[in-house]
C-alpha positions in Angstrom: 25.8 99.0 106.4 29.6 99.3 105.9 30.8 102.9 106.4 33.9 104.8 106.0 36.8 102.6 108.1 37.8 106.1 110.4 40.8 104.3 111.5 42.2 103.3 108.1 41.7 107.0 107.2 43.3 107.8 110.5 46.1 105.8 110.1 46.9 106.8 106.6 47.3 110.9 107.7 49.7 109.9 110.0 47.5 110.5 113.7 48.4 108.7 116.7 45.0 106.5 117.8 44.5 104.2 120.6 41.9 101.3 121.0 41.2 98.9 123.4 40.6 94.9 123.5 36.9 94.2 124.3 36.6 90.6 126.3 33.0 91.5 128.2 30.2 90.2 125.5 28.1 93.5 125.9 26.8 96.1 123.5 26.8 98.4 126.2 30.6 98.0 126.7 31.8 99.1 123.6 29.5 102.3 123.2 31.1 103.1 126.6 34.9 102.9 124.8 33.2 104.8 121.9 31.8 107.6 124.3 35.6 107.4 126.1 36.7 108.8 122.8 38.9 105.6 121.9 39.6 105.1 117.7 39.1 101.8 117.4 37.7 98.6 119.4 39.1 94.6 118.7 36.0 92.7 119.9 37.9 89.3 121.2 36.5 86.3 119.8 39.4 83.9 120.2 39.5 84.1 124.1 35.9 84.8 125.0 32.6 82.9 123.9 30.6 85.6 121.8 27.3 84.4 120.2 27.0 85.7 116.9 24.0 88.0 117.7 25.6 89.6 120.3 28.8 90.1 118.1 26.5 91.8 115.8 25.1 93.8 118.0 28.4 94.7 119.6 29.2 96.1 116.1 26.2 97.6 116.0 27.2 99.8 119.1 30.6 100.8 117.7 28.8 102.1 114.6 26.3 104.1 116.9 29.5 105.0 118.8 31.6 106.1 115.8 34.2 103.8 116.7 35.8 101.5 114.5 35.2 97.7 115.0 37.7 95.2 114.4 37.5 91.3 115.5 40.1 89.2 116.9 38.8 86.1 115.2 40.0 82.7 116.8 41.6 81.2 114.1 42.1 82.3 110.1 39.4 79.9 108.8 37.8 81.2 105.9 34.5 80.8 107.5 35.9 82.2 110.6 36.5 85.8 109.3 33.7 85.5 106.5 31.1 85.5 109.4 33.0 88.3 111.5 33.0 90.1 108.3 29.6 90.0 107.5 28.6 90.6 110.9 29.6 94.1 109.8 33.3 94.3 111.2 35.6 96.9 109.6 38.9 94.3 110.1 39.8 91.3 111.5 42.4 90.6 113.7 43.9 87.2 113.1 46.0 85.6 116.3 49.1 83.6 115.6 49.9 84.0 112.2 53.7 82.7 111.0 53.9 82.3 107.5 53.3 83.8 104.5 51.2 81.4 103.0 49.0 81.8 105.6 48.7 85.8 105.4 48.3 85.5 102.0 45.0 82.9 102.5 43.7 85.6 105.4 43.8 88.1 102.6 41.8 86.3 100.4 39.3 85.2 102.5 39.0 88.8 103.9 38.2 90.4 100.6 36.4 89.9 97.4 37.4 89.8 93.6 39.8 90.8 92.2 41.5 91.1 95.3 40.5 87.8 97.4 37.7 85.2 97.2 35.0 86.6 99.9 31.9 84.9 99.5 29.3 86.9 98.2 26.4 88.1 100.6 23.8 91.1 100.2 23.8 91.5 104.6 24.0 94.2 106.5 27.1 95.5 105.6 26.1 95.6 102.0 22.7 97.5 103.5 21.2 94.0 102.5 20.8 94.8 98.5 19.8 98.3 99.0 22.3 99.8 97.2 24.8 98.8 93.9 26.0 95.4 95.6 29.2 96.0 92.8 30.1 99.0 93.7 29.8 97.5 97.5 32.4 95.0 96.9 35.1 98.1 95.9 34.4 99.6 98.4 34.4 96.7 100.8 38.1 95.7 99.4 39.3 99.7 100.5 37.8 99.8 103.8 38.3 96.3 105.5 41.6 96.1 107.4 43.3 93.1 107.5 45.6 92.6 110.9 48.1 89.8 111.8 49.0 89.5 115.2 52.9 88.2 116.2 52.5 85.9 118.7 55.4 83.4 118.2 59.0 83.2 117.7 58.2 81.5 114.2 56.2 84.5 113.6 59.1 87.0 114.0 61.5 84.5 112.3 59.2 85.2 109.2 58.0 88.6 109.6 59.8 89.8 106.4 57.6 87.5 104.7 54.9 87.7 106.2 54.5 91.5 105.5 55.4 91.5 102.1 51.7 90.0 101.4 50.0 92.6 99.8 46.8 93.8 101.4 48.4 93.9 105.5 46.6 96.8 107.0 48.6 97.0 110.1 50.6 94.4 112.2 49.6 93.8 116.0 51.9 92.7 118.6 51.0 89.9 120.9 54.0 89.7 123.4 52.0 87.8 125.9 52.6 84.4 123.7 55.5 85.7 122.3 56.9 85.8 125.9 55.6 81.7 126.0 57.1 81.1 122.4 60.7 81.9 123.9 60.5 80.0 127.0 59.7 82.9 129.8 55.9 83.3 130.4 54.7 86.7 131.2 58.4 88.6 130.7 56.6 90.8 128.3 59.2 93.8 129.1 62.1 91.8 129.4 64.8 92.1 126.9 63.8 88.8 124.8 60.9 89.7 124.1 62.0 93.5 123.7 64.0 93.2 120.8 61.8 90.6 119.1 58.8 93.4 119.3 61.6 95.8 118.2 62.6 93.8 114.6 59.1 93.6 114.1 58.5 97.3 113.9 61.3 98.1 111.9 60.3 95.4 109.7 56.8 97.1 109.6 58.6 100.9 109.2 60.4 99.8 106.7 57.5 98.5 104.6 55.1 101.4 105.5 52.7 99.0 107.4 51.9 100.7 110.8 52.7 98.5 113.7 50.7 98.3 116.7 52.4 98.4 120.3 50.3 97.1 123.5 52.1 99.3 125.7 52.6 98.1 129.4 54.2 101.2 131.0 54.4 105.0 130.2 57.9 104.2 129.4 56.7 101.9 126.7 54.8 104.2 124.8 58.0 106.9 125.1 59.7 104.4 123.3 57.6 103.2 120.5 56.4 107.4 119.6 60.0 107.5 119.1 60.1 104.7 116.6 57.5 106.1 115.2 54.6 104.5 116.4 51.4 105.8 116.1 48.8 103.1 116.8 48.3 101.3 120.3 46.4 99.4 122.2 45.8 100.3 126.1 45.1 96.7 127.5 41.6 95.2 127.7 38.4 96.8 129.1 38.6 94.2 131.7 41.9 95.1 133.4 41.2 98.2 132.9 37.5 98.4 135.2 39.3 95.7 137.5 42.2 98.0 138.7 39.4 101.0 138.5 37.2 98.8 140.9 40.0 98.2 143.3 41.3 101.5 143.6 38.0 102.7 144.4 38.3 100.1 147.1 41.6 101.1 148.1 40.7 104.6 148.4 38.0 104.4 150.8 39.7 101.7 152.4 42.1 103.9 153.6 40.4 106.9 154.4 38.7 104.2 156.9 41.8 103.4 158.7 42.7 107.1 158.8 39.7 107.9 160.6 40.7 105.3 163.1 43.9 106.0 163.5 42.3 109.6 163.9 40.6 108.5 166.8 42.8 106.5 168.7 45.2 109.4 168.9 42.3 112.0 170.5 
């Protein structure tokens, strides 16, 4: 059932918000992210195989944990967007947006008349028809977020056209694929990519569209904050879990080595 989009409200209020990509298709992971007090989660269906029932349950877990669920869809096709929203997502994140025409289609596919052409449905977001469906349509148009990802040179070069499209609620960087489009794969903190991202952020700032950064080092966070950025994705839960597991094992192995060295000295 559609609830208030607290992420959208916090952005409107100028608060700093933090999110994570969720790449493990399990509702309990979403619940953990919510209990860890992140503001939003981006459930990834672009790079991850998530069946529709699991996606719906991951969104339910986000609702239970009081965290805003966004879904990164695999493509910008209306049917793909429709299924994510009908599952209860409070917003869609669309990868590889590169033109005004594409951005316009995404907005149309995400909103009901008179703002778009999203197919009517009285499923779980509309409480299965329990409440006034016309009022639900109005609320959905107000609460659902549309978030394009800028992940290519073409997207950077056309960023003003993309952000001039009415109905864009936030723009998310995609430094990894962006680095590849500039011929510098994984040089996500290099000057070429950094300059491109800064131009996207400047365009967003001038149009009043929140820019969401993905800081890859502490100093990145400082730089973005000074530029007025208040939305951050702090990586994905797989990477965080992997580093925590490695750190835990490394700590224990270090202690074991210290004990051995101490014994050899005695």
